[in-house]
Backbone as JSON, one array per atom type, in Angstrom:
{
  "sequence": "XXXXXXXXXXXXXXXXXXXXXXXXXXXXXXXXXXXXXXXXXXXXXXXXXXXXXXXXXXXXXXXXXXXXXXXXXXXXXXXXXXXXXXXXXXXXXXXXXXXXXXXXXXX",
  "N": [[-11.17, 29.97, -28.25], [-12.46, 32.67, -26.52], [-11.33, 35.04, -24.02], [-13.49, 35.93, -22.56], [-15.34, 33.82, -22.99], [-13.97, 31.72, -21.72], [-13.89, 32.76, -19.16], [-16.64, 32.87, -18.6], [-17.19, 30.11, -18.64], [-15.65, 29.27, -16.47], [-16.9, 30.65, -14.38], [-19.47, 29.54, -14.63], [-18.85, 26.87, -14.09], [-18.05, 27.12, -11.43], [-20.47, 27.9, -10.34], [-21.97, 25.58, -10.8], [-20.6, 23.78, -9.14], [-20.96, 25.06, -6.68], [-23.75, 24.92, -6.48], [-24.01, 22.16, -6.27], [-22.67, 21.78, -3.87], [-24.43, 22.93, -2.14], [-26.43, 21.1, -1.82], [-28.12, 18.67, 0.23], [-26.45, 16.2, 2.08], [-26.07, 12.81, 3.04], [-24.54, 12.03, 6.0], [-23.66, 9.49, 6.54], [-22.92, 8.29, 4.25], [-20.6, 7.74, 1.54], [-19.26, 9.96, -0.89], [-18.41, 10.77, -4.27], [-16.74, 13.03, -6.43], [-17.71, 13.89, -9.61], [-16.85, 15.76, -11.36], [-18.85, 17.46, -11.95], [-20.85, 17.11, -10.07], [-21.54, 15.78, -6.76], [-21.66, 12.34, -6.26], [-23.34, 9.72, -4.74], [-21.7, 6.93, -3.36], [-22.44, 3.64, -3.65], [-22.96, 1.38, -0.96], [-22.37, -1.29, -1.43], [-20.43, -1.04, -3.32], [-18.21, -0.39, -1.96], [-15.67, -2.11, -0.72], [-15.43, -4.38, 2.05], [-12.86, -4.49, 4.34], [-11.08, -6.32, 6.47], [-9.12, -5.3, 9.23], [-6.36, -5.1, 11.55], [-6.66, -4.13, 15.01], [-4.64, -2.44, 15.73], [-3.91, -1.33, 13.25], [-6.3, 0.0, 12.65], [-6.32, 1.92, 14.66], [-4.09, 3.4, 13.85], [-5.08, 4.49, 11.47], [-7.11, 6.09, 12.51], [-5.55, 7.88, 13.98], [-4.16, 9.2, 11.92], [-6.35, 10.31, 10.61], [-7.16, 12.16, 12.56], [-4.96, 13.91, 12.52], [-5.17, 14.87, 9.89], [-7.63, 16.09, 10.08], [-7.08, 18.32, 11.67], [-5.55, 19.81, 9.9], [-7.23, 20.19, 7.65], [-9.57, 21.2, 8.71], [-11.87, 19.74, 8.73], [-13.5, 16.58, 9.09], [-12.36, 13.79, 7.69], [-13.74, 10.86, 6.11], [-13.24, 7.59, 7.43], [-12.78, 5.56, 5.53], [-11.75, 6.96, 3.35], [-9.36, 7.96, 4.42], [-8.03, 5.55, 5.11], [-7.83, 4.4, 2.55], [-6.19, 6.27, 1.23], [-3.89, 5.99, 2.77], [-3.2, 3.3, 2.25], [-2.72, 3.41, -0.52], [-0.55, 5.18, -0.57], [1.32, 3.69, 0.91], [1.64, 1.52, -0.78], [3.26, 2.52, -2.74], [5.72, 2.59, -1.64], [8.94, 1.26, -1.66], [9.87, -0.61, 0.21], [7.66, -1.89, 1.23], [6.79, -4.56, 0.83], [8.6, -6.1, 2.32], [8.04, -5.08, 4.85], [5.38, -5.97, 5.17], [5.8, -8.72, 5.21], [7.33, -9.0, 7.6], [5.53, -7.91, 9.46], [3.34, -9.65, 9.25], [4.58, -12.02, 10.15], [5.05, -11.27, 12.79], [2.43, -10.87, 13.76], [1.27, -13.42, 13.41], [2.8, -14.89, 15.13], [2.05, -14.3, 17.66]],
  "CA": [[-12.02, 30.39, -27.16], [-12.1, 34.0, -26.05], [-11.17, 35.17, -22.57], [-14.85, 36.04, -22.01], [-15.92, 32.48, -22.95], [-13.28, 30.97, -20.67], [-14.35, 33.32, -17.89], [-18.01, 32.4, -18.4], [-17.15, 28.68, -18.3], [-15.14, 29.16, -15.1], [-17.96, 31.09, -13.48], [-20.53, 28.53, -14.67], [-18.34, 25.7, -13.37], [-18.1, 27.42, -10.0], [-21.87, 27.88, -9.95], [-22.39, 24.18, -10.74], [-20.02, 23.19, -7.94], [-21.63, 25.66, -5.52], [-25.09, 24.32, -6.41], [-23.83, 20.8, -5.77], [-22.26, 21.86, -2.48], [-25.59, 23.36, -1.35], [-27.33, 19.97, -1.64], [-27.97, 17.97, 1.5], [-25.81, 14.91, 1.93], [-26.18, 11.89, 4.17], [-23.2, 11.89, 6.57], [-23.31, 8.08, 6.65], [-22.57, 7.8, 2.91], [-19.44, 8.29, 0.85], [-19.58, 10.59, -2.16], [-17.28, 11.08, -5.13], [-16.97, 14.18, -7.3], [-17.55, 13.46, -11.0], [-16.51, 16.93, -12.15], [-20.01, 18.35, -11.98], [-21.65, 16.96, -8.86], [-21.18, 14.67, -5.88], [-22.5, 11.17, -6.48], [-23.23, 8.77, -3.64], [-21.1, 5.63, -3.67], [-23.26, 2.6, -3.02], [-22.19, 0.64, 0.04], [-21.87, -2.55, -1.99], [-19.27, -0.69, -4.14], [-17.1, -0.16, -1.04], [-15.37, -3.42, -0.14], [-15.12, -4.47, 3.48], [-11.5, -4.98, 4.48], [-10.75, -6.45, 7.89], [-7.77, -4.85, 9.62], [-6.08, -5.26, 12.97], [-7.0, -2.95, 15.82], [-3.46, -1.57, 15.63], [-4.03, -0.6, 11.98], [-7.44, 0.91, 12.77], [-5.88, 3.05, 15.49], [-3.21, 4.22, 13.0], [-5.96, 5.23, 10.55], [-7.77, 7.13, 13.32], [-4.53, 8.9, 14.29], [-3.93, 9.99, 10.7], [-7.55, 11.12, 10.39], [-7.1, 13.3, 13.49], [-3.96, 14.86, 12.0], [-5.75, 15.49, 8.69], [-8.73, 16.96, 10.54], [-6.5, 19.59, 12.11], [-5.06, 20.53, 8.72], [-8.32, 20.51, 6.74], [-10.71, 21.75, 9.45], [-13.01, 18.86, 8.49], [-13.18, 15.22, 9.5], [-12.55, 12.9, 6.54], [-14.25, 9.53, 6.36], [-12.19, 6.59, 7.66], [-12.49, 4.84, 4.28], [-10.89, 7.83, 2.53], [-8.05, 7.99, 5.06], [-7.43, 4.23, 4.94], [-7.5, 4.23, 1.13], [-5.02, 7.11, 0.94], [-2.73, 5.38, 3.43], [-2.83, 2.09, 1.51], [-2.14, 3.81, -1.8], [0.78, 5.74, -0.3], [2.19, 2.59, 1.33], [1.92, 0.66, -1.94], [4.32, 3.15, -3.54], [7.0, 2.47, -0.93], [9.69, 0.1, -2.11], [10.09, -1.58, 1.28], [6.39, -2.35, 1.78], [6.69, -6.03, 0.81], [9.35, -6.59, 3.47], [7.29, -4.71, 6.04], [4.23, -6.88, 5.27], [6.34, -10.02, 5.61], [7.69, -8.93, 9.01], [4.31, -7.67, 10.24], [2.61, -10.92, 9.26], [5.3, -12.93, 11.04], [4.83, -10.82, 14.16], [1.02, -11.09, 14.1], [0.99, -14.86, 13.51], [3.6, -15.52, 16.2], [1.52, -13.86, 18.96]],
  "C": [[-11.53, 31.76, -26.69], [-11.95, 33.99, -24.53], [-12.54, 35.24, -21.91], [-15.49, 34.66, -21.92], [-15.29, 31.65, -21.84], [-13.74, 31.45, -19.3], [-15.76, 32.84, -17.58], [-18.04, 30.94, -18.0], [-16.66, 28.49, -16.86], [-16.22, 29.54, -14.11], [-19.08, 30.05, -13.45], [-20.1, 27.28, -13.92], [-18.39, 25.91, -11.87], [-19.54, 27.39, -9.51], [-22.37, 26.44, -9.83], [-21.87, 23.53, -9.47], [-20.71, 23.74, -6.7], [-23.03, 25.08, -5.37], [-25.01, 22.91, -5.84], [-23.48, 20.8, -4.3], [-23.43, 22.25, -1.58], [-26.59, 22.23, -1.12], [-27.11, 19.35, -0.27], [-27.41, 16.59, 1.24], [-25.96, 14.11, 3.2], [-24.78, 11.68, 4.74], [-22.76, 10.44, 6.71], [-22.91, 7.48, 5.31], [-21.27, 8.44, 2.44], [-19.9, 8.88, -0.47], [-18.3, 10.78, -2.96], [-17.69, 12.22, -6.05], [-16.73, 13.73, -8.74], [-17.19, 14.62, -11.93], [-17.65, 17.93, -12.23], [-20.82, 18.29, -10.69], [-21.1, 15.81, -8.01], [-22.18, 13.55, -6.09], [-22.26, 10.2, -5.33], [-22.62, 7.46, -4.14], [-21.93, 4.6, -2.92], [-22.39, 1.78, -2.07], [-21.66, -0.68, -0.5], [-20.7, -2.31, -2.95], [-18.03, -0.45, -3.28], [-16.8, -1.5, -0.36], [-15.07, -3.34, 1.35], [-13.73, -5.1, 3.58], [-11.16, -5.09, 5.95], [-9.31, -6.03, 8.15], [-7.59, -5.1, 11.11], [-6.49, -3.99, 13.71], [-5.85, -1.94, 15.78], [-3.53, -0.71, 14.36], [-5.18, 0.4, 12.04], [-7.07, 2.13, 13.6], [-4.96, 3.98, 14.69], [-4.04, 5.07, 12.04], [-6.65, 6.37, 11.31], [-6.8, 8.25, 13.67], [-4.27, 9.8, 13.09], [-5.14, 10.86, 10.41], [-7.56, 12.33, 11.31], [-6.13, 14.36, 13.0], [-4.5, 15.59, 10.78], [-6.86, 16.45, 9.08], [-8.22, 18.32, 10.98], [-6.04, 20.44, 10.93], [-6.21, 21.04, 7.86], [-9.5, 21.21, 7.4], [-11.99, 21.02, 9.1], [-12.57, 17.46, 8.84], [-13.43, 14.27, 8.34], [-13.05, 11.52, 6.98], [-13.08, 8.55, 6.53], [-11.8, 5.85, 6.38], [-11.57, 5.65, 3.37], [-9.47, 7.84, 3.1], [-7.33, 6.66, 4.85], [-7.0, 4.0, 3.49], [-6.25, 5.03, 0.77], [-3.76, 6.51, 1.56], [-2.26, 4.13, 2.68], [-2.18, 2.43, 0.18], [-0.74, 4.39, -1.63], [1.76, 4.63, 0.08], [2.58, 1.71, 0.14], [3.03, 1.22, -2.81], [5.69, 3.04, -2.89], [7.69, 1.18, -1.33], [9.82, -0.99, -1.06], [8.79, -2.17, 1.84], [6.28, -3.87, 1.82], [7.42, -6.62, 2.02], [8.62, -6.27, 4.77], [6.11, -5.65, 6.25], [4.69, -8.26, 5.75], [6.64, -10.03, 7.11], [6.47, -8.73, 9.91], [3.5, -8.95, 10.35], [3.25, -11.93, 10.19], [5.06, -12.57, 12.5], [3.39, -11.11, 14.61], [0.75, -12.59, 14.32], [1.79, -15.55, 14.6], [3.09, -15.13, 17.59], [0.77, -14.98, 19.65]]
}
């Protein structure tokens, strides 16, 4: 591939992304980027996960912090998912869950 071809592909890729960004999106829906365009995620593809009010407040606090950094307000589902994935990588998470569950059920 020549530099010109690579440059053309980069420019074309940017145009495709810009065209996709210019589309109107429903603020009540989640979207995922498939490499070429944003695709709406059907609500039945997003599982409902009940959480405590304490956990919901933590998600909202993190969303506020992210909003200040990104200058945009991410969806709660994205923030909660990122938090869960990050927590799952922590070695002590199992012990924390055990202690949290004991505290919640002893109230």
